[in-house]
N, C-alpha and C positions, 0 to 999 in steps of 0.2 A: 703657802706663800704669804708673806708679808703684803696686805692690801695696798701699801704704798708703793712696792716694786712693781705690781701688777698695775697700778695707774701709771707709773712711770714708763712702762713698756708700752702701753695703749698710746701714750703722747709720742714715744718715739715713732711708732708705727704711723701714726697721724702725720708726723713731720715727713715721712719717707714718701707719703702719697701726695699730700697736697701742700702747695705753696701758699704763701699770704695772700688772703682775700680771693682765693678760688671760689667760683660760686657753684654751691650746690643747690640744684633746682628743686630736689625733693628728697629729705632725709626720713627714711621709713624706721620705725621703732616697732620690732616685732611684740616686746613685752619689756617689763620694768626690772628684771633681775639685774644684780650689780654687774655681772659679766656682759650685759647687753647694753648697758646705758653709761657705765663709768667711763669718763672721757668726752660725754656729750659737750661739757661745759667748755672744755679746751678745744674742741672742734669747732665750738660756735664762736669762740674768741679768734681762731684761726682763718676761718672761712666765712664766706657770706651765704648763710642758709636762707633760702627763699621762703620754704615751708616745711613744716614737720607733718608726717602723717602717722597716725597712731591709732591702736584699736580704742574704741569707745569703752570707757569704765565708768561704772557708777562710782560715786563718792566713797561707798563701802570697799569697793575693789582697790581703789586708789590707795586707801588706807592699809588695806590688808597687804598689798604688794610692797608698800613702802616699809611696813614692819617686818615684813619677811626679809627685805633686804638689810634693813636694821639688825636684825638678828644674826646675820652672817657676818657682821662686822664688830670688831672689838677695838679698834684704834680710832682714837679721836679724831686725827686728820682725815682719815679714810671715811668716817661717818660724816664729816663734814662735806668732803668731795661727793658723797653719795647723795647727801642733802641738795648740794648744788646743782646736781645733775636734773634732780626733780624740779627744782626752782628754774632752772633753764627751758627745760621741757615745756612747762606751764606758763612760761613768762608771757605777758603779752607783746613782747618785741617780735615775736614770730607769728605768721599766719599757722594757724593749727587746723588741720583737718582730721575729723574723727570718723573712721570706719565703723558704721552701725552693725549691730548684730543682724538687722533685717537684711534679708538678700534682694538683690534686684531682680525683677521679674525678666526673665530672658526674652519676653516678647514686648518688652518696653522699648519703645522708639527711642527714648532718650538714655539708653543704656550706655552709650558711648559720650565721654566728656574729656575735653582738653585739659592738660594739666594746668594751664595758666588760667583756666575758668573755673577751677574748684572753689567751692566755698566752705563753709564751716564743717559741712558733714558729708559723707556719701555711703551709699549701701554697701553692704557686704558683696563682693563679685563684681563691682562696678568697673567697666574697662576704662582706663585713665590713659589717654593717648598723648604721647610726647613727639613733637615736630613731626607728626604725621607718619612717622616709620616705626614707632615703637610703643608698646602697650605694657600697662602695670595692672595687674589684678589683685587687690588685697581682699583677703578673706578672714572674717572674725567670727570666730564659733559662736553661737547662740547659746551654748551650754553655761548655766551660771553655777557658781559655788554657793549654797545656801547659808554658809557659815560666815559670810563677810557682813551681813546685817547685824548679826549677832556682836561681832568685833565692834561695827560702826557704834552701836549702843552704848557698849562698854566704854569706848574711847570717849564719847560725848559726855558721859558721867564723870570721869576720871580725869580727862584732859581737855577741858572747855577752852582752854587758850588757844588751841591750834585751829579752832574753827572761826570761819567768818560767816555767821549765819549757819545754813545747813552745808556750807562747802568747807573745804580744808584749805587753810591758808599756807603755803609751802614757805612762804617769807617767815611766818610765825613759827613753822614746825621747825625750821633749821636753827631760830633761836631757842626755841624750847628743847633742843638736844643739846645745847651746850652744858646743861647739867646733867650729871651722872645719875642723880636721882630721878630726873625726868626719863632719861634712856632706860632705866632699869624698870620704870613704871610702865613704858609703853611695850617693852619686850614681854612682861610678865602678862600683859593684857593679851598680846598676839598668842603667846605659848599655851595660856589657859584654854583659848579657843580652838587654835588649829592643831596643837601638839606638833607632830612632824609632818603634817600634810603640806603638800607645795600646791602651787597656783598656776601650773604651766599650762590648764586650759584655757587661760586667757591671751595665749600666744597667738599674735596674728601671722597669717602666711601671706606670701607674695610670689605671683607669677610674674616673670620678666621677660618678655620675649619681643620678636619681630612683629610687626602688623603684617598680616598676610603672608606669614611664612610659609604657610601650606602651598601656596601658590608661587610665590616669587623668590623663595628661600635661596636657591641655588644662584641666581643672578644677584641678589643682594649681598650674599654672604661670602660667596668664592666656595668652590669644591673642597678646600682644603680643611674646612671645619665641618665637614659631613662624615657621617658613618654610611649613610646611604642617602641617595639623590633626594628623598623626600623628607628627610629629617635634618633639622639644625641643631646641632648641639650647642649651641650659643644659648638658647632658651633655657631659663633656669627657672627652677621652683626653690624658693626660701621657706625653710620650714620653722625656723627659730627652736622652741622648745616644745613644739606642738605635741600633743599628746594622741600620735596616730595609731597607738595600739588600741586604744578604746573605740570600739566599732560605730558608737554613736559619732564621735568626732571624725572620724575617718569617713563615714558616709557623707556627712555634711560637706566635708572637704572636696570630695569626689564630685558632689552634685555641681560644684562651681568649676572645676579644673578638669574634668573628664574630656570635654570638647577639645581641650589643648595639650593633653597629656602625651600624646604620640609626638607631639613636636618639642618635648622637653628632653634635652640632651644633658643638663647637669641638675643634680638635686643636692640641696644642703640636707646633710642627714640631721634630723632633729636630735637636739638635746646631746650634743656632742658623742652620738652613737650610743647612748644609754638603751639598755635592753627595754627598759620599761616604756620607751616611745617607738618601738620598731614594730613595723608592719610590713612583711613580706611584699604586700601587693604593689607598695610603692616603687619597688626596685626591679619588677618583673620587666624581662627584656621584651615581652610580647606587649603590643599595644593593646589598650582595652578592648577593641574589638577583634583581637587576635589576627589582624591581617598582615602585621609587620613586625620586624625585630629591630630593636635600638639597645645597644649595650650603654647604658647611660653612666657618666660620670658621677660618681657619689662623694660629694666632699664633707670630711669630717673634721670638725675644728675641735681640737682639745689641747691641752697642757701636756708637754712630755712628761710631767709628774703628777698627772691629775689624781687628785685625793680621793675622787670616787671611782678611779678604775676605767674611766672612759678613755677609748671608746671600747666596748663591750666585745670580746673575741668573738662570741655567738653572732653579734650583729654584722661584722665584718664578714664572717664566713656565710651567714645567711645573704648578704648583699652580693657576694660572689655566685652563690649557687643559683641566685636568681637572674645572673647575667650582667649585675652592675660591676662598675670598676671603681672600687674604694680607694681614695687618695686622702692622706692623713695630713692635715694642716696644723702645725704647732707653732710655738714662738720662736722656732728656728728659722731665720730668712731663707734658708734654701728650700723650705717647704712651700714658700708663697706660689700661689697659683693665680695668673693673669690670663683672660680671655678677652681677645680682641675680634672686632669685626673686620674681616679682610676683604677689600673690594679688589677685583680682578677686571 
């Protein structure tokens, strides 16, 4: 697909959900691939974004993710839109909260914090409360890619103009990309270091659910959105492009989310249903302690003509075998899924 058509589609989707000056209390960004951030600039112009919550990245990781995005695009207008997205996210206009790789201590008395009181950074696994009724728990994997430092060194030597001291200036980077020669120079630097390797391990995840759902869910939500009295299907786990297949990453994820897992009714299947990110344990209908059964809704977001063949048929079959209910969401409006709290 022509990336500009993809951008136009994103803008139409934003228009269908948000009116002018809609307040967005928190915009969570899982990672910085084009299919996850293109449209941020348009969203920011249309809505009043109070804060952006994103995974902590080193300068080397920012550069690597940016150049990976650059290598995916060949159209001048789309490249500028991508650069504007990064420029918007790292603009001084917005309160930006980074989720550190260090995990919060479960015994720490200060592990809860209200959304309105967030500072510049929070630890991974921090419980962020919203209006005393909802909680968000972001997780940023501590695993690092060792090649990003090598790329940063190459870029500092060949493309000094894009740096402000040791930090990347996304304002200067956008200007730098106006030249085809400069674009090719950056793409070459990236491809020489990374070849075809992707950086999905930097994908932040997010648990979004009712506060105290295990005690008060039936009263707060209403029976209509329960599969069983103890479980609220409204609680969701967003996985972005998380590398769930890799045991080290999966174990780190479960260290944070296992206490909440039996209350999760909706899972966003990572990386559009790619087999490279599939882990059957995520979709098991048995709770981690094997005490209960919950058939989770498993949302797969993918283009109807996805060039990579997403979602993988084996992933869909695997989810079904584990008791999950896969639902495919595409660019067609009839596949849209909306979940609301129902008060009775």
